[in-house]
N, C-alpha and C positions, 0 to 999 in steps of 0.2 A: 695540767701544764699548758695546754692550748689556751685555756681561759686566762692564765697568767700572761702569756705572750700577747694576747689580744688587749689585755688591760694596759700592758706596757706600751703597746703601739698607740693606744688612745691617749695615754699620758704624755708620751714622747713621740709625736708623729715625725716620720721621716721628712726631711726637707730636701727638696729637689736641688741638686747642685747645678748652678748656672755658670756658664763661662763668663769671663769679664766682658766680652763683647755683647753677649746676650743681656747682661745686666745694664750695660751702657745703652743699648737700644731700648730696653724697657724704660729707662730713665728719660731717654730722649722723647719717647712717645707721649710722656706726660707734659712736655713743653709744647703748648699749642702753637705759639708763635713760631718756634723752630720747625715744627711739623708743617705748618702752613707755608713757611719759606721753602722747605724741601719740596713740597708739592709744586709750588710756583717754579722752582728751578727745573724740576722734571718736565713741566709743561714747556718751559723755555727750550729745553734740550730737544723735545719732540718737535716744537715749532721750527727750530733750526734745521733738524734733520729733514723734515718734510716741508720746507719752505716753498719748494716748487709747487706743491699742491695746496698749500694754505694761502699763499699770497694771491690777491685778486689779479695782479698784472705782473709781467716781468719787471725786474728792478730797473732795467735800462730803457724801458719803453717810454719814449717822449712824445708829447703832443703839444706843439706851441699854441694851439687853440685853447688849451686848458692852463695857460700861464697863470700861476698862483690861484688856481681854482679853490674855492672855499669847500669845506667839508659838506658832502651831500650824498645823494644816492649813487652817483658815479664813482666818486672818490670819498670813502668814508672818513678819511683823515685829511682830505684836501690834496692839492698837488703843489709841487715846488716851482721854481722859476723856469724850469724846462718842461713843465707839464707832466712830470713823472709822479706816480702815485706814492705818497708819503708812507702810507701803511705798508705797502709792498716792500719799499726800501727799508723800513724799520724792521720788518720781519727778516729780510735777508741780512740786515746788519746784526741780527742776533748771532748768526753764524760766526761773524768776525770776532765779536766780543767774547763769546764762549770758547772759540778756538784758541784765542790768545790766552784766556784765563786758564784753560785746561792744560795747554802745552807748557806755559810758564810754570804752573803749579807742579806738573809732573816732573819737569826737568829739575826744578828746585828741590823737590822732595827726594828724587832718586840720587842726584849728585850730592846734595847736602847731607842726607842720611849716610850715604856710603863714606863720604869724606869724614864726617864726624865720628862714625863708628871706628874707622881705622885710627884716626888721631887719638880718640879717647881710650881705646883699648890698649894700644901699644905704648902710649905715653912716652916719657923720656925725651930723647933728642928728636925722635920722629914727630912727637906731639909739638915740640917747640918749633920745628921747621914748618910744619903744616899750619900751625896757628899764626906764625909770623906772616905767611902768605895771606891768610885770611885777614889779619890786621891791616896789612898793606892795602888789600882790595877794599876793605871796609872804609878806609880813609878817602877813597875816591868818591866824588859826588855821583851817585848812580844815575840820576836823571840826566845830568850833563853828559855822562859817558854814553848813555843810550841815544841822546840827541846827536852827538858827534858821530856815532856809528851809523845812525840813519842817514845823516848828511853824506857820509862817505859811501854808503851803499847806494843812495840815490844818484850820486855822481857816477858811480860805476855803471848803474843801469842806463843812465843817459848817454854814457860814452858808447854803449852798444857793443860793437864787435869785440869779443874776447874769447879766448880758447882755454882749454884745461879746466881746472876746478872752478875758476872765477866765472868762466862762461857757463858752466853747468849750473852754478848757483844763480846767475842772472836769469837764465832761462826758466829755472824752477820757480824763482820769485815771480816772474811774469805770469807763469801758469797759475800761480796761487794768488794772483791779484795783489802782490806786494806783501803778503803775510810772512813769507819765509824770513826776510830780513828783520821783521819785527820779532819773530821767534828767536832768532840768533841774538839780537841786541838785548832783549829782555831776559833771556836765559843765561847771559854771560855773568851777571853779578847777583841775581836774585837768590842763589843757593847759599850765600854767605851766612845769613842769619840762621838758616836751617842747620848748617854745619855747626855753628856755635851752640845752638840748643841741643843738638844730638850729642855733641861732645860732653856738655855739662851733664846730661842724663846718664851717659855711659860712665863718666867718672864717679857718679853716685851709686851706680848699680854694680860695677865690676868688683867692688870690695865686699859685697853682700855674700851671705852664706851659700845661696844656691849657685853662685858662680864658683866659689871655692870648692863646692861639692862636685861641680862639673869638671874642674881641674883634677880633683882627686881620683875620679873614675876614668881619667884619661881621655876626656872629650877633646877633639881637635879644635884648633883656633877658629876655622870657619863655622864649625857647629856651635861653638860658644857665642860667636858674634851674631849669627843669623838665626839660631834656634832659641837662645836664651836672652840675649841683650836686645835684639831687634824688636820682638813683640812687646817688650816693656817700654821702649822709647817711642814706639810708633804712635801711640795715642796722642801725647802732647804735640808731636810733629804734625799730625793730621789736623789738629785743632789750629795750630799756628798757620798752616798752609791755607786752611779754609778762610781764616781771617785775613790772609794776604791777597786772596783772589780779588776783592774789590779794588785793591790798589793796582793790580794788573789791568783790570778793565778800565779804570780811570786813566792809567798811563797810556793805553792804546787810544782812548778817546782824545786825550790831550795831544798825542803825536799826530793823529789824523786832523785835529782842529788846526794845528799849525802847519799842516801840509807835509808832514814827515811820516804819515801812516800808510795805509793801504793806497793803492793806485786807483784813481777814478777810472771807470764808473763803478768800481766795486763799492757797495754801500757800507758805510760805517756810521755809527751814531755820532761820532766826533765830526766827520765830514758833513753830515746833514745839519748839525748845529752850526758849523762854521758857514755853510752856505745860506742859512736862514736867519742868522742873528742880525745881519745888517738891516733886514726889513722887518725887524721885530715889531715896530709900532704899527705898521700897515698890515702885515701878514703874520700875526703871532702863531697861527696854526702850523706854520712850517716847522718850527722847532719844538712844538708842544709834544708831539708823539714820541720823537726820539729822546727828548729830555725825560719824559715820564718813564720810558722803558729803561733808560740808563739809571735813573734814581731807584726804581723798584728793584732792579737787578742787584745793585750795590747793597741796598738795604736787606734783600733776601739773603745774600751771602753773609752779611754781618750777623743777622739774627741766627742763621744756621750755625755759624761759627761759635756764637755765644752758647747756643744750645748744646753743641758738641762738647764745649769746654765744661759745662755743668754735668753732662752725661758721663764724661770720662773721669770725673772726680769721685773717687770711692767714698769720700767723706759725706757725700750727699745721698748715698744709698740708704734705703730704709731696711 
């Protein structure tokens, strides 16, 4: 009998049951470009966290003697028009770009998924009303709205003395170097696409057998939404949000470039490019380092998003 069982085990070996997330990670590891991008992003995060110890100089330390100093032993990437170390400012600028990207992505993910889950699950008139709001907001030009909000926020900040909630926001924004108003402006409309994607996923899943079985055994509505529907819609939403992060980074750089981003002397890659592009012919090194950092960061998130999209596609599993 034991011999027969051993023979059956050899003929039909037991397969290890892997969770969908474990299979996705296994698939992701095979994508070398995506893994290299993930490692690069992790390094960026560590550089942003420990910028105080990594940067050779404080980001606001100026030396007029080193006006537009060329790259050398003292300044590895050169100095700007105020004699500030470009490499140090680029390192500190990583904090701004990653903070905007992560906060905007988190707000979009949480608000969009919650909104889409409720709209898609309940359906009917609730779905019609909620999607009508989304359609109205979708018709607004997002970048124009963000610019107008930043102009309004900047005007409030310049006005100065304010009390109540407005005064609290202005003081918090000053303490954060102008980042708070960017968070508010970018988080206002970026969740709309996520809500649509989540609603579409919920509409396709809520008629499936496992949801009907959950209804039959008496599962509550919150349990069905967050235990059964949410894990199934989370994968595509994460992929979409990862692919949206480069857009958030570029939007912040654009706002800083036109003077509606963070407040100087807080370093931002957009501000550094704006300050150096006018002297591009004479001093190209001024915008070289922040431009390379911006380009590599955007490409890394794009490659990681493509890798996650492939990894979360069950049709590609072996």
